[in-house]
N, C-alpha and C positions, 0 to 999 in steps of 0.2 A: 567522545561522547556513547553515552548507556543506550544502546539500541536495541530495543524488545521483539528484532526480528532475526530471522535469518535469512540462505540462497534463495531458500523454499517460499520465504515469505517479501522481501525486501522493504518492509516496514513495521511500525510496533504494532503489540496485540492489546490496546488498553480493555478498559471494561465502563460501565454505564451507571451510575447513579442518583438517582432522583430521590436523596438519602433526606434525612432529617422523618419528622414524625408526622405521620400525613394527618390533615384535621381528622379523617375518621378514627385518625389514632390515639387523637387527646379524651378522655373520660372512659365510659364503663369498660369501652371495647377494646382498650389501648392492649397491645401482644408486644408485652417485654421481650418475647423470643424473636419476632420477628426484627424489633430495635436492633437486639443483639445480634442476628443474622447479616445485617446489612454491616455492621462490624466487623463481622469473619470476611465479608465479599471485598471489602475495601481494604481492609487488612493484605489481602493476596495480590490484591493487586500495587499496593505501595510497593509491598518486600519486592514482588516480580518485578517491577519497576526500576525497582534499584539495583536490582542487577544481581539479587541471590540466587545463586545457585540451585539449593538442594528445592528450591519452591520451582520446576520448571515450567508448571501448569498453573500459575499463579491467575494467568488469564483468564481462567473457567471465572474469575469474581464478575465477571459479564453478567453470564448465563445465570448466577444467584442474584443478578439486580433484577434480569428482565423478568424472571419468574416472581419476588415479592412485590417488581411493580403490576405485574398483570395481576394479582392477586390485591392488591390495594385497590387499584382504581375501579376494579369489576366488581368490588364489596361495597364500594363507595356508590356507584351506580346501580348496583340490585340494592340496595339501602334505599337510597331513593326512588325507585320505582315501586318500594315496597309502601314507604311513604305517601308518597306520591300521585303513584301510578303512570308515573311519565321519567324523563329525561331531557331538562332543560339543555342543550347545549350551549346556551352561554353561559352559563352557570357552570359546566365543566370546562370549557375553554376557560372562560376568564377564570377559574381554580388555577389551573394550569399554567395561566400569563403570572399571574404572580407571584408562582412558587415556582418555577425555573427561572424565567426570564432580566430576574434583575442581576440573581447573584454573575450567571451565565455571562453575564451583557459587561461588569465588572471586569470578569477574568478574561474576555475580548480583550477590552481596551487596556487591561498591563501587559499582556501579550504582546501587542501589537508596538507598546511604548519599548516593553524589554527587547524586541525585534529589532527594532529601530536604533537600539542602544548598546545592543551585542552581537546582534547576530549580522554577518555579512552579507552586502546589499547585493547580489548573486540573488539571495535565496525571501528577499523582499517582496518579489514580483508574486512567488507563489504563496509565500505564508498569508499576504495580502487576500486574496482567493479563496486560501482556508477558511481565513475569520471571514470573510462574506457569507463563505457557505455556512458556515457554524453558527453565523447569526439567524441563518434562513432555517435553516435543522435539516439539511440535503445534502452534508460535507460527506455523508458514508459513501454516495453515488460516485461522488469527485476520488476519493480513497481508493474503490473498489476500481476505477479507470485506472489511475494509476499504480494500481498492484499490479497489472496486468500490461502495463506499458514497459516494454523489453529496455525499450531506450531510458526508464527511469528508475530503472532499478537498484541505483546507487543515491538516488534523494535520501537526504535525512531526514531522519523524521519530522512530523510538523508538531512546532508546539502546542496544535490544538485536535491532534489525531483522536485524540479519548473524547472528543465531540462528537464520531461516530456514532457511538452507540445513543447518545442521547438525540441524535435524529434517528436511530431508528425506532426508539420508542412514539418519538411524535407522531412519526407516520404510522404505529398501528395504532394511533389514538386518534387519527385522522375517519382511522377506516370502524375501528371497534363501536364507540357512541353511534354511528350511523347504521351499523349492525343492529344495536341492542332495541333500538328505536323502530329499523324495519320489522323486525320478531315481534314488540309490543302488538305493532298494527296486522302481523298475520295473527297473533293469539287473539286478540278478541274479533278478528274477522272468522275466524274457530270459533270462538265465544268457550276461552279457554280465560278461567281467572288470574292463571298461575303460566308465569310466558316462559319459566325454564325451561321448561322442556324443549321450547321453541328456542331459548338461547340455545340451548345443547347444538340444534343444528345450525347454527350461527358458526359457534366456534370452532365446530369440526369442519366448517367448511374453508375456516382461516388454517388449521391445526395442522390438519392430513397434507395438503397439497403441500404448506410448507414446509412440513418434515420429509414430505417426497422428495420434494426439489431442492434440501436440504442434503440429501445424502447423493442427489445425481450433479449438485452443481458442485459441494466440495470434492468429488472423487474424479469431477472434468477440470476446475478450474479453482484451487482452494482460496490462492491468493483473492478474488475475488468473492466467492463465497463469504468469506470471514466478515464481509464490509456491510453487502445486501440486506434489505430489509425483508426481502423474502423467504432469505433461509434463515430467519431469526425471528417471524413472527410467531411461529408453533412454540418458540418459549415461553413468550408473552401470553400466547392462551392457554399453556398449561398451568401457570399462575392462575388466570380465569377461571378456570373449571374447577382450582381451589375453589375458589371466592363461592363459586356456584351452588358447591354442598356443603359451605360453611358449617348451617343449619343442622346437618347430619354427623358433623365430626365428631361433637360431641359424646354421640352412642359409641364411640370407638372403646374396647374395653381398655382399662388405665393400661393394666399389661401389654396388651401389642400396642397401644399409641407410645410408650415408655420404649420398647423395644425400638418401634418405627422413625420416631425419632432420632435415636441414637444412629442406626443403621442409614439413616438421612445423610446427617452430619457428616458421619465417618465416608459414604457416600465423598461429598463433598472434598474432603481435607484427601482422600486417598487422589481423587483428580487431579488436585493440586501433586501434588507427589511425584504422580506418574505417567501423566498426559505432558506431552513435550512440545516444543514450538513446529517440531517438524510432523508434528502427527497429523493428518488431512482435518481440518475443524472449519467449522460446528460439526456434520454429519450426525453417523448417528452417534460416536462419541459423546457428544455434548449433552446426549440422555443422563449421561452419568450425575454431574451436577445437576444439571435440571432439574428429572425426577428426584435428586438427591433434595435441594431446596424441597421441591413439594412439598417430601415426606416430611419434613422438621415443621414446613406449617401445617399441614393436616392434622399430623399429630401433636402441635402445643398445647389445641384446646383440651382434651383427653390426659395428656402425660402428666399435667400437674410440675411439681415442683423437681420430682425424678427425673423432668424429661431437660432435654438441652436446654430448658430455661435454666436449667443449675449451673451452668455457665455463660450463657447469654444472659440470663438477665442481672450478671453482675453490674456493680457501677462500671469499671472502665469501657466492658461492651455497650452500655448504655448512652458512655459517652460520646464515645467513636460512632455508634450509629446516628444518636444526635446531628454530629457532626459530617456524618460521611459524602453527604453531595457537596459541600463547599472542600471540602478536604480534596473528593475525587475531581472537581473542579483547577486547586491547585493545586496538587504533586503533579501534573507530568509536564505542564508550562516549563515552573521549575525546575526540573529536571533536565529536559530540553534545551532551556537557556544556558544553563550552568556549562550542561558538556559544551554549546558554541562557544561560552565564555572563553573557559577554562582549558577544551580538551576532553579528550576520553575521562570519565568517570571510575574512579575504580568504586565498589562494591560499598565500603566503607562511606565516600562521600555520597553514592548515591542514597544510601540509607541518610547521610546529614542532611542531603537537602529535603529527601522523602518526608524526614521528621520535624523538618523546618515549616515546612507545608502545611503545619497544624496554626503556627500565628495568622498567617493572612485566611486562612480559613475559619478559627472561631472568630476575628474581625469580623467578616463577611456574613457568616451566621448571625452573628449578635448587633450587627451596625445595618443588615441589610437585609439578609433574608428572613429571620423573625418580625423586626419591626413593619417591613411590608407587606407579609404573611397577613402579620392578624391587625392590622390597624382597622380600625373602627367600620371608617367612613369607605375603605374599600374594600371589606368583605360586603359591608352591605348593597355596592351599587357593584355590580360585573359588567358595566358598561365602562367603570372609570376603572375597576381591573384588568380591561380588555386594551382601554387606551395607556395604561401604564405598560405592560406588555408590550404593544406594539413601537411605542416610545424608544424603548430599551430595545428592541431587536432594530429600530432604527440609528441608534448611537455603535450599536456592534456591526452592522453594514458599514455607516459610516467610517470607523475604525480600521477595517479592510480595504474600503478605497482609498481612504488617507494613505494606510504603508504601498497600495501599487500607485498611486501618483507620487510618492517620496521616490519608489523604486524608478519611476519613469523619470524623474526630475535629476535622477544622479547618476545618468547617461551622460556622459562630457559629449556636448553637439560637434559635430564638424567631424571628426576622427574616419568617418568611413571614405569622405573623399580624398584623403592623403595617403601617398604612396607607401604603399607597403610593399615592399619584393620578398617578403617569406621565403622561402626555399630557393629561390633566384640566387641568394646571399650565396649558394654552396654550388652553382655551376663550377665546374672547375673543380671543384672537390672532390679528392677520394679519401676513403677511410673514413675515422672518426678520431678527433683530435682536439685540444685549445681549451679555452675554460668556457662555463659558465656565462654570458651578456646580463650583468648586474641591475640592467635598467635601459627602459628606451621611454623615447621622450612620448609618442604614443603607444596603445596597442588596440589592435584590432582582430577580431569582433572585441569589444572591449567584454574585458572577462567576466562581466557579472551576465552580459547576455552571451554567452560563448556557448550554453547550452541550447539555443536555438538555431545557433549556425549549423544548420542542416540540411541533406542532401533534398534534392527537390521530392523524392518519393513520402517522406513524411507530409508536405502541404496536398499532394495529390494523390495521399492514400493508398500507394503501391506498396508499404508496410509492414506487412503482414504479421501481427501479433503474437505471440506463444500460444494463447488459449482459441485459435481459432485454424483448420485444416485447411480454410480452402486457397486456390492458386490465384493469385494475385498476380498478373502477367502485364508489365507495360511495357509501354516502346520509348525509348526517347531516341536522340541526334534526328539521322533523315529519313523520315519513314519510307521513304524508296530508294535506302542506302545500297550500293553494289554490294557491298560485305554486309552480313549479318552475324554480329556480335552479342554473346552474352553473358550478361553479367549476374549470377546466384549465389546463392548461398545467406548467410547472416547478417547480422548486422557490421560486420567486419568487412563484409563482400560490399553491403549498401555505402559503406563511406568512401567508396574508391567513383562512385558515378559521377561528382564533380569533374573529376578528373578526365573520364572516359567520355563526358558531354564534349570538352574540349578538342578532344583529339578525333570525334566523330565530326565536328565540322570541316575538318582539313582531310580527311581522309574516306568520305563519305561512306561512313559508316550509320546502320539502321540497329541501335541498341536495344537487345528486350531484356529485360530484368525481372528477376522473382528474389526477394527477402522476407525472411521469416526469422522472428527471433531466435536464439541461439540452435538455430537449424541447420547442420551443416549438410553438406552435399553428399548423401549415404546411403545406399540400399540397404546397413543394418539399422535393426530395430532401436531407435533414437530413446535415451535417456534423459529426464532432467537433471540437468547436472553430470554428476558422478553417480547418482544415487541409484543401485542396481532394483530398489523398492518402491523406483518410480519410472515406471515407463514414460516415453515423449511420444504418444501413439499419435498427437495433431502433425509431428515432426513426420512422423514413419509415413502416413498417410501423404502428406505435402511433397513430399519426396515424390510418392511415386507418381502421385500427375505432376510434379514439373519433371520427371525425367521420361514421362510417356511425351508432353510436349515438346523439348527440349527435341526428341528423337523423330517427331512429327517437324517439326522448324528446320530442324539438320541447321543449324547457324555454322560457320567456316571457322568460329572460337569460340569457346565455355571457358569465363574466366571465374575462379571461385575463392572462397576465403573461410573460415572460420574461428572458432573461438572454443569450439565442445572437443574434447581429447579421447573421451572412453563411448562406446557404445556397448548396447548391451550381449552378452555371446550365450552360445548353444544352452550354459549352464544356468543361466538368470543372471553371470558377474556382471561386471563392469570392466573391460577391459578396452586398451588400444590395440588392440591385435583383432578387434571384432572391428569395430571404426577402421581399421586399417584398410580390412577388406573389404568393407562396405563402400569406402571410398575407389577401391581399386573397383569395384564391380560396376558402380556407377561409370567411372570413369571408360574401362572399355568399351562398358556399351556404346556413348557417345561417340570414343574414337573406331568402332566398327563400322558407326554410324554415317562418320566422313569428318566429322569436328576434333579440330585442337585442343587440346584441352591445358588449362596453363594455371597451376596454383599461386596467390598473393598470399606471402609469407603474413602470417597474424603478427603483428605491432602490441608489449608490454606499454604500461601506461605506468603512471604514479600509481601508491601506494594511498596518496590523501587528493584530497577532491582541487584539481589544479584550477579551480575558476577561484574558488575562497581563498587559494594560497596565493595565485598572481594579484589579484584584488588585493590580498592584505600587504606580502611583497613586495611594492610595486618596482622600490628603489634597492630589494635584495633580492632577486629573480631567482638565485642562487638557492636560497631554499626553497624550491620547489622543484629543483632538480632530482631525479632519482638515478642510482646505479643502473648499469646498462645490462647489469647479470641478470637483473629481475627476467631476462628475455630466457635465461635458461631455467626459469620455473614455470613459464606459460604453457602449458600442455594443449595448446592448439601446433603455438609453433612446434614443439615433437612431436605432436602426429604426426601434421602434416610433414618434417622433415622423412620420417619414417617410411610415410606412403608415399613420396614423391623418390628415396633413395630406391625402395624397391619395385617401383614402375617405372622404367627408363625414358619410354615417349614424352613423359608428362616432365616439363619443366617447372623450376619455381622461381617466379620475381621477389626480390627483397630490396624492399628499398628502407630497411631498420637504417643506414647509415646516412639519411635524408631525415628521418624523422626523428632520429639520434645522431647526429653531426658530432659532439664534444665528449669528449672525458667523463659526462653526466649529464645523462639526456636532459635536454632543457625542456620548458615550459611554453616558451615564445623563443620564438626566430624570426630575424627580420622584421620586425613589429608585428607577428603574428603570433594569435595564440595557436599554437597546436594541441591543443586537447579541448576537447570538449566536458561529457562525460565519462568517469572511467577513463579507458585509453582509446575512446572515441576520437578521431582524427575531426577537426573542425572542415566544413566545407570547405575555407577559404584560403586552408592551409592545403587543403589538398589539392587545389587549385594550382598552387604554385609549383607544386609537386610534378606537373605535365612534365615540363622538361624529360625529368628523370624516370619517370615513366616511361614514357616513348624512348628511351632510349635503351632501357632494361626488356623493352618489349623487344627491341632491336633486336638488343643480343638473345632473347629466348626463340628466335626464328618467327616472329611478327611481324612483317613489314608497313613500319609506321613513319609517316613525317610529323613536326610539329616547329614551327617557328613563329 
């Protein structure tokens, strides 16, 4: 599947468009350059989503669209104030409803049907929720939460992920008209005939805090900053600012306007060419395409035929500009669904699918979008327009709910009560050997639900995500147990909790836990991944708090595991040695304080989604197995080996042969799914591994019993 995200963002980077010519543009005030600029924006997005490498920053099309939308909508509102002295909220939302909701709902329905036909059942529930949130225009917050959920970083892109930007716009338009009405009221109280000076105050009240927050949030959590409306409203406000000065734009000297317009268009192109998905976005870098778009629009009045309209006003740009909203709506679901159906798409295939989206886009534009938008009866009756929009929204909601219900109905009943031995079938086996079983009469947890088979820490909110430094320190097992055992580290330590809980019952253990996404127990400066340019300060701070708590509590044993392999060294680079030194330092402090430290070896996982594969190949499970040699590529495990070898008092517990007991590493053993997302082990399989874990603990010097 073509993914428009890397490790830094775990998700695609789409753009928004409320394309097509606005009502205000039909007539004497039509701006050909603005219509053509929409074509540039949607073209950048389509090429980027198709996977073309020479436009790594094609996602800046979203910023271009935000500026255009802010300009056009504000111009409509300012014109209405000039004509009537007021703003009709009913009329405004009626225009929005008939403009965006019919076409959007048609795409949501088609996406629901295509998901049911071509996407594995494991994803139906999540996509159904995305459809629901898209229909009510809050999906950007849903994606923001998912983007910072460490346990969801390997989730495939949603076919409606591009609706996040539509949600941002509609959230802006809940605020902006109300603010305009408030400024009109204030202007009248101040006895000002022209409310625009007061409008500027309202606009700055949105733009300045939003831009500041965009910089702050992008620095601390770029994944979340990308989706939330609070980091994006300043971009629409820039377009609104151009609309407020529209009456004076004709005074710009023509030569200056020509230069300004071409510089603005160049800024957009430069951003698309040189900004990449690894760039912290939106932040201050977004000012490049935002101000560039504003410059093109502002210069267009005076620049004339020698300005960017020389290109933007040509027939191809105008045609694509008119079609851009429908084209934007259709292209991304088609790319994602095609990837789900046929596997990863090549660049050529991606371009073919993106080009093919012109067909449903044109049909939607001609049959749905324009007829409803310009229908005389609907145009004359705001109430009818709002009713139309409300009904379309309800249909979109129903499409999402239908997919959720289909997901629930697809779960075979009764499997949870059947005996599934899991790793118990391996008791007495030493080493690894034999063929991967091809099929089982049932599998638990159901492969399509395995992603929910999690340790109790998720439901108890005891797992700290990557974006927060706060230490979540929770207790399991027996609160008054005679032996305190600590289990700490990242999600690969967290996965072992179900087995530790079973041991606690028979060994009178009090278990204290602290887990944070991608954060290894170490005193070295942490990194986000292995990128030396991305310090993981929240992890570094979290480790300080964790170590202080462990030193105060003095647990008898401290167990830890990790996926990370490198830390930042004194020269600012990313090295294994820095991580090892930090691990040794933390271990030594704990040992000097009376705790025994043990390392649980990290396990690799399949290169593909095990849940999707098992659901698809239930009678040919060998297709879901992978080469155990993948372990030799695992950065966390290799670093653990080096660290343990250099610190003789620390032992490693290695249960790889229980996770991978055959010649190829299977996805199912003893009727139990081994993997959920990525390389994480299901809670169910982890529980069945408890006898092997107890034996390994005893061999490592921890006296435990388990019968």
